[in-house]
C-alpha positions as a Markdown table, in Angstrom:
| # | Residue | x | y | z |
|---|---|---|---|---|
| 1 | Met | -60.6 | 53.0 | 12.7 |
| 2 | Phe | -61.3 | 56.6 | 13.7 |
| 3 | Asp | -61.6 | 60.3 | 13.0 |
| 4 | Cys | -57.7 | 61.1 | 11.8 |
| 5 | Ser | -58.4 | 64.2 | 14.2 |
| 6 | Glu | -58.5 | 62.5 | 17.6 |
| 7 | Val | -54.7 | 60.5 | 16.5 |
| 8 | Asp | -52.9 | 63.0 | 19.6 |
| 9 | Asp | -56.0 | 62.0 | 21.7 |
| 10 | Leu | -54.8 | 58.2 | 22.0 |
| 11 | Pro | -52.2 | 57.1 | 24.2 |
| 12 | His | -48.9 | 56.2 | 24.4 |
| 13 | Leu | -47.8 | 52.0 | 24.1 |
| 14 | Glu | -45.6 | 50.8 | 25.5 |
| 15 | Phe | -43.6 | 47.6 | 25.9 |
| 16 | Ile | -41.0 | 45.2 | 28.1 |
| 17 | Val | -38.5 | 43.6 | 26.4 |
| 18 | Asn | -36.2 | 42.0 | 28.4 |
| 19 | Gly | -37.0 | 44.0 | 31.0 |
| 20 | Lys | -37.0 | 47.3 | 29.0 |
| 21 | Lys | -39.0 | 49.9 | 27.8 |
| 22 | Leu | -40.1 | 50.9 | 23.9 |
| 23 | Ser | -42.6 | 53.2 | 23.7 |
| 24 | Leu | -44.9 | 54.4 | 21.0 |
| 25 | Ser | -46.5 | 57.6 | 20.1 |
| 26 | Ser | -49.9 | 57.4 | 19.1 |
| 27 | Arg | -48.2 | 58.6 | 15.3 |
| 28 | Asp | -45.9 | 55.5 | 15.6 |
| 29 | Tyr | -48.7 | 53.2 | 14.8 |
| 30 | Thr | -51.7 | 54.5 | 13.7 |
| 31 | Ala | -51.6 | 55.7 | 9.9 |
| 32 | Glu | -54.1 | 57.0 | 7.6 |
| 33 | Ile | -55.5 | 54.9 | 4.7 |
| 34 | Glu | -58.4 | 55.9 | 1.9 |
| 35 | Leu | -61.2 | 54.4 | 2.6 |
| 36 | Tyr | -63.8 | 54.8 | -0.3 |
| 37 | Gly | -62.6 | 58.2 | -1.4 |
| 38 | Glu | -62.2 | 59.1 | 2.7 |
| 39 | Tyr | -59.5 | 59.0 | 4.3 |
| 40 | Ile | -59.6 | 57.4 | 8.1 |
| 41 | Cys | -56.4 | 56.4 | 10.4 |
| 42 | Ala | -56.0 | 53.0 | 11.6 |
| 43 | Ser | -54.2 | 50.9 | 13.7 |
| 44 | Arg | -50.6 | 49.2 | 12.3 |
| 45 | Ile | -50.3 | 47.0 | 15.1 |
| 46 | Leu | -52.5 | 43.9 | 15.5 |
| 47 | Ala | -52.8 | 41.0 | 18.1 |
| 48 | Met | -52.4 | 37.2 | 16.2 |
| 49 | Gly | -53.3 | 34.7 | 17.8 |
| 50 | Trp | -53.1 | 33.2 | 21.2 |
| 51 | Arg | -51.1 | 30.5 | 22.8 |
| 52 | Glu | -51.9 | 28.4 | 25.1 |
| 53 | Asn | -51.2 | 30.5 | 27.8 |
| 54 | Asp | -53.7 | 33.2 | 26.7 |
| 55 | Glu | -51.2 | 35.1 | 25.4 |
| 56 | Pro | -51.2 | 37.2 | 22.2 |
| 57 | Asp | -48.7 | 36.7 | 19.5 |
| 58 | Trp | -47.9 | 40.3 | 18.5 |
| 59 | Val | -47.2 | 42.1 | 14.7 |
| 60 | Leu | -45.4 | 45.1 | 16.0 |
| 61 | Gly | -45.2 | 45.9 | 12.5 |
| 62 | Leu | -43.2 | 48.4 | 9.5 |
| 63 | Asn | -44.2 | 50.9 | 12.3 |
| 64 | Phe | -42.5 | 50.0 | 15.5 |
| 65 | Met | -39.1 | 49.8 | 12.6 |
| 66 | Arg | -39.9 | 52.6 | 11.9 |
| 67 | Ala | -39.6 | 54.6 | 15.1 |
| 68 | Tyr | -36.5 | 51.3 | 16.6 |
| 69 | Tyr | -33.7 | 49.8 | 14.3 |
| 70 | Thr | -34.4 | 46.9 | 14.5 |
| 71 | Gln | -31.5 | 44.2 | 13.7 |
| 72 | Phe | -32.0 | 40.2 | 13.8 |
| 73 | Asp | -30.1 | 38.4 | 15.3 |
| 74 | Lys | -30.2 | 34.6 | 13.6 |
| 75 | Gly | -27.3 | 33.2 | 14.4 |
| 76 | Asn | -27.4 | 34.2 | 18.6 |
| 77 | His | -31.7 | 33.5 | 18.9 |
| 78 | Arg | -31.9 | 37.4 | 19.3 |
| 79 | Ile | -33.4 | 40.7 | 18.3 |
| 80 | Gly | -31.9 | 44.1 | 18.7 |
| 81 | Phe | -34.1 | 47.5 | 19.1 |
| 82 | Ala | -32.4 | 50.9 | 19.4 |
| 83 | Lys | -34.3 | 54.4 | 19.2 |
| 84 | Ala | -34.0 | 55.1 | 15.6 |
| 85 | Tyr | -33.9 | 59.7 | 14.9 |
| 86 | Ser | -35.2 | 61.2 | 12.6 |
| 87 | Phe | -33.4 | 63.6 | 10.0 |
| 88 | Pro | -34.3 | 66.3 | 7.9 |
| 89 | Lys | -34.7 | 65.8 | 4.1 |
| 90 | Thr | -33.3 | 68.5 | 3.4 |
| 91 | Leu | -29.8 | 69.9 | 5.0 |
């Protein structure tokens, strides 16, 4: 956890999935939370457990899916990603 004024100083994160680069800005992977009446920022990406080959399993979560449209294709055992775009709330 860290002071929210530092969010823009954090690096972009890049994930390589099947040879394609997926990039998240610091605002994509952090969130402001209230803790004991104070607002702080925290990362929303976690490493969960370790495999036998010493590589972590990653939980990218909702913040990742806000940045990338995610399609789960259970029948073909695959997941697809496309960059999500934000639109103004009013036109």
